[in-house]
Residue frames as qw, qx, qy, qz and C-alpha x, y, z in Angstrom:
[[0.000, 0.889, 0.458, 0.000, 0.00, 0.00, 0.00],
 [0.441, 0.410, -0.016, 0.798, 1.49, 3.28, -1.13],
 [0.307, -0.592, -0.445, 0.597, 1.79, 5.86, 1.61],
 [0.199, 0.886, 0.293, 0.298, 0.41, 9.30, 0.87],
 [0.475, 0.246, -0.240, 0.810, 2.96, 12.10, 1.22],
 [0.301, -0.717, -0.466, 0.423, 2.56, 14.41, 4.19],
 [0.315, 0.613, 0.224, 0.689, 2.03, 17.89, 2.81],
 [0.400, -0.880, -0.254, 0.040, 1.65, 19.59, 6.16],
 [0.626, -0.440, 0.116, 0.633, 5.39, 20.19, 6.34],
 [0.366, 0.262, 0.402, 0.797, 5.50, 21.94, 2.95],
 [0.143, -0.816, -0.425, -0.365, 2.45, 24.05, 3.87],
 [0.546, -0.771, -0.130, 0.302, 4.16, 25.11, 7.09],
 [0.575, -0.157, 0.244, 0.764, 7.31, 26.03, 5.17],
 [0.179, 0.526, 0.434, 0.709, 5.34, 28.25, 2.78],
 [0.345, -0.866, -0.339, -0.125, 3.56, 29.91, 5.71],
 [0.613, -0.586, 0.012, 0.529, 6.91, 30.67, 7.32],
 [0.448, 0.039, 0.368, 0.814, 8.17, 32.16, 4.06],
 [0.115, 0.769, 0.570, 0.267, 5.03, 34.22, 3.50],
 [0.219, -0.913, -0.134, 0.316, 5.98, 37.33, 5.56],
 [0.394, -0.473, 0.429, 0.661, 9.36, 37.64, 3.86],
 [0.341, 0.313, 0.707, 0.535, 7.78, 37.00, 0.44],
 [0.042, 0.878, 0.476, 0.028, 5.15, 39.69, 1.03],
 [0.278, -0.833, 0.102, 0.467, 7.82, 42.21, 2.01],
 [0.437, -0.207, 0.597, 0.640, 9.96, 41.27, -0.98],
 [0.263, 0.535, 0.681, 0.424, 7.10, 41.62, -3.45],
 [0.075, -0.916, -0.382, 0.097, 5.76, 44.82, -1.86],
 [0.224, -0.905, 0.153, 0.329, 9.01, 46.74, -1.52],
 [0.360, -0.423, 0.645, 0.525, 11.18, 45.22, -4.30],
 [0.328, 0.206, 0.816, 0.430, 9.39, 43.50, -7.15],
 [0.176, 0.802, 0.571, -0.016, 6.29, 45.69, -7.35],
 [0.068, -0.876, 0.068, 0.472, 8.24, 49.02, -7.24],
 [0.307, -0.330, 0.663, 0.598, 10.61, 47.71, -9.92],
 [0.285, 0.428, 0.795, 0.321, 7.70, 46.70, -12.17],
 [0.071, 0.896, 0.390, -0.200, 5.91, 50.02, -11.54],
 [0.195, -0.728, 0.300, 0.585, 9.09, 51.93, -12.38],
 [0.341, -0.019, 0.769, 0.540, 9.47, 49.95, -15.59],
 [0.207, 0.686, 0.678, 0.164, 5.92, 50.88, -16.63],
 [0.081, -0.909, -0.143, 0.384, 6.49, 54.55, -15.66],
 [0.351, -0.451, 0.476, 0.668, 9.57, 54.66, -17.91],
 [0.223, 0.266, 0.752, 0.560, 7.27, 54.15, -20.92],
 [0.029, -0.834, -0.548, -0.052, 4.87, 56.94, -19.88],
 [0.194, 0.620, -0.043, 0.759, 5.10, 60.71, -19.84],
 [0.216, -0.111, -0.604, 0.759, 5.20, 62.69, -16.62],
 [0.119, -0.747, -0.638, -0.143, 1.72, 63.67, -15.36],
 [0.211, 0.011, -0.147, 0.966, 1.37, 67.42, -14.94],
 [0.345, 0.046, 0.152, -0.925, -1.64, 69.09, -13.35],
 [0.740, 0.228, 0.361, -0.520, -4.84, 67.77, -14.89],
 [0.657, 0.514, -0.476, -0.279, -2.95, 66.03, -17.70],
 [0.889, -0.304, 0.336, -0.064, -2.49, 62.33, -16.87],
 [0.291, -0.492, 0.735, 0.364, 0.47, 60.26, -17.94],
 [0.812, 0.475, -0.016, -0.340, 0.24, 58.86, -21.47],
 [0.883, -0.046, 0.372, 0.284, 2.11, 56.06, -23.22],
 [0.218, 0.889, -0.295, -0.276, 5.19, 57.44, -25.00],
 [0.939, 0.293, -0.132, 0.119, 7.07, 54.21, -25.68],
 [0.806, -0.093, -0.068, 0.581, 10.83, 54.65, -25.83],
 [0.175, 0.876, 0.055, 0.446, 10.81, 58.47, -25.84],
 [0.518, -0.832, 0.189, -0.051, 12.26, 58.70, -22.34],
 [0.831, -0.224, 0.345, 0.376, 15.09, 56.33, -23.28],
 [0.574, 0.579, 0.241, 0.527, 15.69, 58.28, -26.50],
 [0.105, -0.946, 0.041, -0.304, 15.84, 61.51, -24.51],
 [0.715, -0.627, 0.273, 0.143, 18.31, 59.86, -22.15],
 [0.808, 0.117, 0.320, 0.480, 20.51, 58.74, -25.03],
 [0.374, 0.695, 0.177, 0.589, 20.54, 62.31, -26.37],
 [0.401, -0.911, -0.048, -0.083, 21.18, 63.93, -22.97],
 [0.517, 0.583, -0.446, 0.439, 24.80, 65.14, -22.66],
 [0.364, -0.602, 0.475, -0.528, 24.47, 65.41, -18.87],
 [0.957, -0.139, 0.154, -0.204, 23.55, 61.72, -18.69],
 [0.870, 0.358, -0.193, 0.279, 26.65, 60.72, -20.63],
 [0.127, 0.684, -0.452, 0.559, 28.75, 63.04, -18.49],
 [0.669, -0.467, 0.375, -0.439, 27.34, 61.31, -15.41],
 [0.996, 0.086, -0.004, -0.005, 28.10, 57.89, -16.93],
 [0.618, 0.553, -0.346, 0.439, 31.69, 58.94, -17.65],
 [0.185, -0.649, 0.457, -0.580, 32.12, 60.39, -14.17],
 [0.853, -0.310, 0.253, -0.336, 30.63, 57.26, -12.58],
 [0.935, 0.267, -0.176, 0.153, 32.96, 55.04, -14.60],
 [0.384, 0.576, -0.450, 0.564, 36.06, 56.94, -13.46],
 [0.478, -0.553, 0.363, -0.578, 34.68, 57.07, -9.92],
 [0.970, -0.139, 0.093, -0.178, 34.19, 53.28, -9.88],
 [0.822, 0.392, -0.271, 0.310, 37.59, 52.58, -11.44],
 [0.156, 0.598, -0.471, 0.629, 39.21, 54.64, -8.69],
 [0.554, -0.471, 0.356, -0.587, 37.18, 53.73, -5.60],
 [0.975, -0.061, -0.094, -0.194, 36.87, 49.97, -6.14],
 [0.816, 0.221, -0.379, 0.376, 40.59, 49.00, -6.33],
 [0.117, 0.540, -0.418, 0.721, 41.70, 51.69, -3.88],
 [0.631, -0.444, 0.235, -0.591, 39.16, 50.81, -1.20],
 [0.988, -0.055, -0.132, -0.066, 39.76, 47.06, -1.60],
 [0.680, 0.374, -0.395, 0.491, 43.55, 47.41, -1.57],
 [0.081, -0.543, 0.407, -0.730, 43.51, 49.73, 1.43],
 [0.804, -0.357, 0.099, -0.465, 41.08, 47.46, 3.29],
 [0.957, 0.066, -0.250, 0.131, 43.28, 44.42, 2.67],
 [0.448, 0.461, -0.433, 0.632, 46.41, 46.27, 3.79],
 [0.360, -0.517, 0.334, -0.701, 44.72, 47.45, 7.00],
 [0.927, -0.225, -0.026, -0.297, 43.36, 43.96, 7.72],
 [0.845, 0.219, -0.364, 0.326, 46.78, 42.38, 7.26],
 [0.185, 0.517, -0.438, 0.712, 48.29, 44.93, 9.62],
 [0.500, -0.419, 0.341, -0.677, 45.76, 44.70, 12.45],
 [0.953, -0.070, -0.231, -0.185, 45.69, 40.89, 12.18],
 [0.625, 0.314, -0.542, 0.465, 49.26, 40.81, 13.46],
 [0.631, -0.619, -0.378, 0.275, 50.25, 40.88, 17.11],
 [0.335, 0.416, -0.093, 0.840, 51.14, 44.54, 17.50],
 [0.170, -0.360, -0.550, 0.734, 50.71, 46.97, 20.34],
 [0.258, 0.384, 0.123, -0.878, 47.53, 49.04, 20.16],
 [0.016, 0.109, 0.870, 0.480, 45.86, 46.59, 17.80],
 [0.018, 0.628, 0.760, -0.168, 42.40, 47.14, 19.32],
 [0.008, 0.718, 0.109, -0.688, 42.76, 50.91, 18.98],
 [0.015, -0.297, 0.618, 0.727, 43.85, 50.60, 15.35],
 [0.031, 0.344, 0.904, 0.252, 40.87, 48.41, 14.51],
 [0.005, 0.742, 0.547, -0.388, 38.55, 50.92, 16.14],
 [0.035, -0.626, 0.170, 0.760, 40.20, 53.83, 14.32],
 [0.030, -0.098, 0.768, 0.633, 39.92, 52.11, 10.93],
 [0.038, -0.459, -0.874, -0.154, 36.28, 51.14, 11.47],
 [0.022, -0.532, -0.416, 0.737, 35.12, 54.49, 12.90],
 [0.178, 0.254, -0.325, -0.894, 34.46, 56.17, 9.50],
 [0.209, -0.196, -0.883, -0.371, 32.04, 53.34, 8.67],
 [0.192, -0.556, -0.764, 0.265, 29.71, 54.01, 11.60],
 [0.013, -0.402, -0.108, 0.909, 29.59, 57.76, 10.97],
 [0.512, 0.684, 0.467, -0.227, 26.57, 59.04, 8.98],
 [0.617, 0.319, 0.385, 0.608, 27.48, 59.76, 5.37],
 [0.074, 0.905, 0.204, 0.367, 26.21, 63.34, 5.58],
 [0.523, -0.833, 0.130, 0.130, 28.33, 63.93, 8.69],
 [0.749, -0.142, 0.368, 0.533, 31.39, 62.50, 6.91],
 [0.437, 0.622, 0.347, 0.550, 30.78, 64.80, 3.95],
 [0.169, -0.963, -0.074, -0.197, 30.56, 67.82, 6.25],
 [0.689, -0.594, 0.234, 0.342, 33.82, 66.86, 7.95],
 [0.642, 0.074, 0.430, 0.630, 35.59, 66.67, 4.60],
 [0.202, 0.859, 0.310, 0.352, 33.90, 69.88, 3.50],
 [0.379, -0.910, 0.122, 0.112, 35.84, 71.56, 6.28],
 [0.719, -0.276, 0.413, 0.486, 39.03, 69.85, 5.09],
 [0.517, 0.372, 0.497, 0.590, 38.54, 71.13, 1.53],
 [0.019, 0.947, 0.286, -0.145, 37.50, 74.69, 2.41],
 [0.583, 0.564, -0.035, 0.584, 39.74, 77.10, 0.45],
 [0.121, 0.676, -0.290, 0.667, 42.24, 79.13, 2.52],
 [0.464, -0.521, 0.413, -0.585, 40.87, 77.93, 5.89],
 [0.960, -0.073, -0.138, -0.231, 40.48, 74.15, 5.55],
 [0.745, -0.516, 0.402, 0.129, 42.81, 71.61, 7.10],
 [0.820, 0.274, 0.324, 0.385, 44.15, 70.52, 3.73],
 [0.310, 0.870, 0.015, 0.382, 44.89, 74.13, 2.84],
 [0.432, -0.849, 0.294, -0.083, 46.73, 74.60, 6.12],
 [0.840, -0.235, 0.413, 0.261, 48.91, 71.54, 5.42],
 [0.680, 0.504, 0.274, 0.457, 49.72, 72.53, 1.83],
 [0.037, 0.968, -0.038, 0.245, 50.41, 76.07, 2.99],
 [0.657, -0.672, 0.296, 0.168, 53.19, 74.80, 5.25],
 [0.717, -0.048, 0.481, 0.503, 55.13, 73.63, 2.20],
 [0.046, -0.467, 0.236, 0.851, 54.47, 76.82, 0.26],
 [0.189, 0.325, 0.821, 0.430, 51.84, 75.38, -2.11],
 [0.200, -0.118, -0.123, -0.965, 49.30, 77.89, -3.47],
 [0.468, 0.186, 0.598, -0.623, 45.70, 77.86, -2.28],
 [0.195, 0.011, -0.807, -0.557, 43.38, 75.67, -4.32],
 [0.647, 0.022, 0.239, -0.724, 39.61, 75.21, -4.42],
 [0.156, -0.156, 0.969, 0.112, 39.50, 71.41, -4.48],
 [0.332, 0.449, 0.810, -0.178, 35.74, 71.13, -4.78],
 [0.324, 0.800, 0.179, -0.472, 35.30, 74.15, -7.05],
 [0.085, 0.589, -0.631, -0.498, 37.80, 73.13, -9.72],
 [0.872, 0.276, -0.107, -0.389, 36.59, 70.84, -12.52],
 [0.589, 0.474, -0.649, 0.082, 39.92, 69.04, -12.60],
 [0.167, 0.237, -0.822, 0.491, 39.90, 68.06, -8.90],
 [0.594, -0.207, 0.189, -0.754, 36.23, 67.94, -7.80],
 [0.918, 0.002, -0.287, -0.273, 35.64, 64.29, -8.72],
 [0.612, 0.258, -0.632, 0.400, 39.01, 63.23, -7.28],
 [0.134, -0.329, 0.515, -0.780, 38.19, 65.00, -4.00],
 [0.789, -0.141, 0.074, -0.593, 34.88, 63.16, -3.74],
 [0.850, 0.185, -0.492, -0.010, 36.66, 59.89, -4.58],
 [0.283, 0.340, -0.681, 0.584, 39.04, 60.34, -1.64],
 [0.479, -0.238, 0.388, -0.751, 36.09, 60.78, 0.71],
 [0.899, 0.030, -0.164, -0.406, 34.40, 57.63, -0.60],
 [0.710, 0.264, -0.611, 0.231, 37.57, 55.52, -0.23],
 [0.021, 0.331, -0.620, 0.711, 38.12, 56.83, 3.31],
 [0.651, -0.152, 0.233, -0.706, 34.52, 55.93, 4.20],
 [0.921, 0.112, -0.195, -0.318, 34.42, 52.43, 2.64],
 [0.500, 0.455, -0.708, 0.202, 37.87, 51.00, 3.36],
 [0.219, -0.303, 0.728, -0.575, 37.19, 50.44, 7.07],
 [0.804, 0.070, 0.224, -0.546, 33.95, 48.62, 6.29],
 [0.845, 0.377, -0.363, -0.109, 35.64, 46.26, 3.83],
 [0.158, 0.537, -0.749, 0.356, 38.49, 45.73, 6.29],
 [0.626, -0.236, 0.530, -0.522, 36.10, 43.94, 8.66],
 [0.940, 0.236, 0.017, -0.247, 35.36, 41.24, 6.09],
 [0.624, 0.546, -0.521, 0.203, 39.03, 40.71, 5.28],
 [0.146, -0.505, 0.685, -0.504, 39.91, 40.58, 8.96],
 [0.810, -0.088, 0.378, -0.441, 37.21, 37.97, 9.59],
 [0.899, 0.388, -0.192, -0.073, 38.50, 35.92, 6.64],
 [0.355, 0.605, -0.627, 0.339, 42.09, 36.12, 7.88],
 [0.379, -0.390, 0.655, -0.525, 41.10, 35.00, 11.37],
 [0.894, 0.077, 0.228, -0.378, 39.23, 32.06, 9.88],
 [0.673, 0.534, -0.511, -0.026, 42.28, 30.66, 8.09],
 [0.940, -0.274, -0.135, 0.150, 44.16, 27.70, 9.47],
 [0.209, -0.911, 0.350, 0.066, 47.28, 29.00, 11.30],
 [0.798, -0.208, 0.499, 0.267, 49.18, 25.86, 10.27],
 [0.656, 0.676, 0.207, 0.263, 49.42, 27.29, 6.75],
 [0.058, 0.944, -0.254, 0.202, 51.58, 30.16, 7.96],
 [0.629, -0.590, 0.506, 0.019, 53.63, 27.84, 10.14],
 [0.860, 0.177, 0.417, 0.237, 54.25, 25.48, 7.22],
 [0.486, 0.826, 0.029, 0.286, 55.30, 28.38, 5.03],
 [0.230, -0.888, 0.378, -0.124, 57.70, 29.59, 7.71],
 [0.793, -0.313, 0.508, 0.124, 59.23, 26.12, 8.02],
 [0.774, 0.439, 0.335, 0.309, 59.74, 25.99, 4.25],
 [0.431, -0.383, 0.128, 0.807, 61.47, 29.38, 4.40],
 [0.285, 0.631, 0.529, 0.490, 59.10, 31.14, 1.98],
 [0.140, 0.070, -0.102, 0.982, 59.05, 34.91, 1.87],
 [0.234, 0.445, 0.550, -0.667, 56.07, 36.93, 3.02],
 [0.399, 0.441, -0.266, -0.759, 55.33, 38.05, -0.54],
 [0.313, 0.124, -0.889, -0.310, 55.38, 34.47, -1.84],
 [0.001, -0.272, -0.892, 0.361, 53.11, 33.34, 1.00],
 [0.311, 0.484, 0.290, -0.765, 50.68, 36.17, 0.31],
 [0.402, 0.421, -0.443, -0.682, 50.66, 35.69, -3.48],
 [0.419, 0.146, -0.855, -0.267, 50.45, 31.87, -3.63],
 [0.259, -0.256, -0.894, 0.261, 48.58, 30.98, -0.43],
 [0.016, 0.416, 0.518, -0.747, 46.86, 33.88, 1.29],
 [0.280, 0.301, -0.198, -0.890, 45.49, 35.77, -1.72],
 [0.385, -0.064, -0.796, -0.463, 43.84, 32.71, -3.37],
 [0.246, -0.360, -0.851, 0.292, 42.20, 31.79, -0.06],
 [0.037, 0.461, 0.341, -0.818, 40.85, 35.35, 0.26],
 [0.036, -0.055, -0.599, -0.798, 39.30, 35.39, -3.23],
 [0.190, -0.585, -0.772, -0.161, 35.73, 34.56, -2.07],
 [0.249, -0.711, -0.358, 0.552, 35.91, 37.47, 0.36],
 [0.165, -0.301, 0.308, 0.888, 37.37, 39.67, -2.36],
 [0.047, -0.333, -0.742, -0.580, 34.49, 38.82, -4.67],
 [0.239, -0.721, -0.638, 0.125, 31.96, 39.70, -1.99],
 [0.269, -0.634, -0.098, 0.719, 33.74, 42.97, -1.21],
 [0.167, -0.080, 0.509, 0.841, 34.09, 43.82, -4.90],
 [0.081, -0.549, -0.739, -0.382, 30.37, 43.40, -5.57],
 [0.276, -0.793, -0.437, 0.323, 29.58, 45.66, -2.63],
 [0.300, -0.454, 0.163, 0.823, 32.13, 48.19, -3.87],
 [0.089, 0.217, 0.644, 0.728, 30.48, 48.24, -7.31],
 [0.190, -0.716, -0.660, -0.121, 27.06, 48.77, -5.74],
 [0.339, -0.721, -0.226, 0.561, 28.40, 51.58, -3.56],
 [0.267, -0.207, 0.363, 0.868, 30.01, 53.23, -6.57],
 [0.023, -0.412, -0.682, -0.604, 26.70, 53.23, -8.44],
 [0.324, -0.752, -0.564, -0.109, 24.52, 54.40, -5.55],
 [0.427, -0.246, -0.241, 0.836, 26.74, 57.23, -4.31],
 [0.022, 0.741, 0.405, 0.535, 24.70, 60.40, -3.81],
 [0.482, -0.806, -0.290, 0.185, 25.00, 61.68, -0.21],
 [0.551, -0.405, 0.124, 0.719, 28.54, 63.00, -0.55],
 [0.288, 0.338, 0.456, 0.771, 27.73, 64.65, -3.88],
 [0.188, -0.822, -0.462, -0.273, 24.74, 66.50, -2.41],
 [0.508, -0.803, -0.115, 0.290, 26.76, 67.91, 0.49],
 [0.586, -0.375, 0.269, 0.666, 30.14, 68.50, -1.15],
 [0.211, -0.156, 0.485, 0.834, 29.62, 69.62, -4.74],
 [0.531, 0.525, 0.364, -0.556, 25.95, 69.39, -5.79],
 [0.786, 0.431, 0.416, 0.154, 27.28, 67.80, -8.97],
 [0.324, 0.940, -0.092, 0.052, 29.41, 70.78, -9.92],
 [0.185, 0.627, -0.023, -0.757, 31.27, 72.58, -11.10],
 [0.505, 0.458, -0.419, -0.600, 29.65, 72.28, -14.53],
 [0.957, 0.021, -0.019, -0.288, 28.58, 68.65, -13.83],
 [0.360, 0.600, -0.702, 0.134, 32.20, 67.62, -13.28],
 [0.069, -0.202, 0.894, -0.394, 31.22, 65.51, -10.24],
 [0.729, 0.047, 0.070, -0.679, 27.70, 64.47, -11.27],
 [0.118, -0.140, 0.982, 0.036, 27.16, 60.74, -10.80],
 [0.260, -0.242, -0.788, -0.503, 24.27, 58.63, -12.09],
 [0.294, -0.558, -0.751, 0.194, 22.23, 58.50, -8.89],
 [0.114, -0.490, -0.206, 0.840, 22.67, 62.22, -8.29],
 [0.141, 0.059, -0.504, -0.850, 21.52, 62.90, -11.87],
 [0.303, -0.407, -0.830, -0.231, 18.49, 60.70, -11.19],
 [0.250, -0.559, -0.560, 0.558, 17.83, 62.65, -7.99],
 [0.014, -0.325, 0.098, 0.940, 18.02, 65.94, -9.86],
 [0.235, -0.104, -0.671, -0.696, 15.69, 64.78, -12.63],
 [0.370, -0.430, -0.817, -0.098, 13.16, 63.18, -10.32],
 [0.375, -0.664, -0.529, 0.372, 13.03, 65.58, -7.36],
 [0.185, -0.451, 0.023, 0.873, 14.25, 68.89, -8.72],
 [0.203, 0.158, -0.477, -0.840, 12.74, 68.91, -12.20],
 [0.592, 0.175, 0.587, -0.524, 9.91, 66.44, -11.37],
 [0.583, 0.391, -0.519, -0.487, 10.29, 64.51, -14.62],
 [0.733, -0.239, 0.567, -0.289, 8.99, 61.18, -13.38],
 [0.913, 0.390, 0.073, -0.092, 9.09, 59.38, -16.71],
 [0.498, 0.706, -0.444, 0.237, 12.71, 60.28, -17.42],
 [0.303, -0.581, 0.650, -0.384, 13.69, 59.48, -13.82],
 [0.893, -0.033, 0.375, -0.246, 12.05, 56.07, -14.16],
 [0.824, 0.536, -0.166, 0.081, 14.11, 55.40, -17.29],
 [0.162, 0.708, -0.587, 0.358, 17.28, 56.35, -15.42],
 [0.636, -0.387, 0.550, -0.379, 16.28, 54.04, -12.59],
 [0.963, 0.200, 0.142, -0.112, 15.90, 51.12, -14.99],
 [0.584, 0.660, -0.409, 0.237, 19.42, 51.77, -16.29],
 [0.183, -0.605, 0.645, -0.429, 20.77, 51.64, -12.74],
 [0.833, -0.136, 0.427, -0.325, 18.84, 48.45, -12.02],
 [0.889, 0.442, -0.117, -0.006, 20.21, 46.91, -15.21],
 [0.301, 0.688, -0.573, 0.328, 23.77, 47.74, -14.14],
 [0.434, -0.438, 0.651, -0.442, 23.26, 46.22, -10.69],
 [0.924, 0.097, 0.247, -0.274, 21.50, 43.15, -12.12],
 [0.744, 0.570, -0.335, 0.098, 24.35, 42.60, -14.57],
 [0.010, 0.632, -0.666, 0.396, 26.83, 42.81, -11.70],
 [0.693, -0.237, 0.545, -0.408, 24.87, 40.19, -9.75],
 [0.935, 0.317, 0.036, -0.155, 24.65, 37.86, -12.75],
 [0.517, 0.647, -0.514, 0.222, 28.38, 38.13, -13.40],
 [0.292, -0.533, 0.666, -0.431, 28.99, 37.34, -9.74],
 [0.776, -0.098, 0.506, -0.362, 26.83, 34.23, -9.58],
 [0.906, 0.371, 0.186, -0.081, 27.47, 32.72, -12.99],
 [0.642, 0.664, -0.264, 0.277, 31.03, 33.75, -13.89],
 [0.091, 0.689, -0.539, 0.476, 33.20, 34.96, -11.03],
 [0.715, -0.445, 0.363, -0.400, 31.83, 32.71, -8.27],
 [0.994, 0.101, 0.040, 0.021, 33.16, 29.64, -10.09],
 [0.675, 0.544, -0.241, 0.437, 36.66, 31.05, -10.39],
 [0.147, -0.792, 0.316, -0.501, 37.40, 32.39, -6.93],
 [0.863, -0.456, 0.162, -0.145, 37.81, 29.20, -4.91],
 [0.137, -0.687, 0.709, 0.080, 41.24, 27.87, -4.10],
 [0.963, 0.204, -0.070, -0.162, 42.11, 24.72, -6.09]]
């Protein structure tokens, strides 16, 4: 006699998943679908409702020089912040993982920028960059360098914002590297010392491959942070001068909340979602298979 399967367990599992599924659909999937539909409609104004315009918003985006300037700025911003923040985080983790005096204080000092609000961090660095009176100006003045408006010059505005982002993110990424280092088997280092290998050889052939899963996780987060950066731009430069520091999310903020062009802002949002989705797909289907030590 064939026994009938007990479906009570599967029903209970679905009931347990229901609250999370409702939250996911309500605050993730439905807004994304609504934004996609809005990107094909015009912006409602007054008594005029939104109408279907097809790809007009995307065509306007392709012809918008400010959008392409924001894309270029975001590309340079990502190319600078991602390797710098990851490299600095790894260097700090390797240092504070050693048995040195004041190790607890160093860990606290490196992690402190992470717990500070982003707007507060931007205001601190706004004081550093203030022409003639800022801390950076005081330091450069000691060596006889001329005064410079770091945030008001097109050639240095994006670089100044990049420095703030790296300073803010490196301590956060350091925590993951430090946790990964403390999870490694100490016998690996002892075996390398017995064999007489150099520190560089041990790092390059043993330590770095073992840290690749952590590096992948940190890299994906760094890419997401580079795309969603907006707080520092609002406080430090407002996208200026002459859009020299305008990033994609700040451009979306300007279009959606300053000019109230909801259709165009929805199209920009879909571009950002496409970038983040592509990053996730590359992570799960390409990079995740290549990062494990073999």
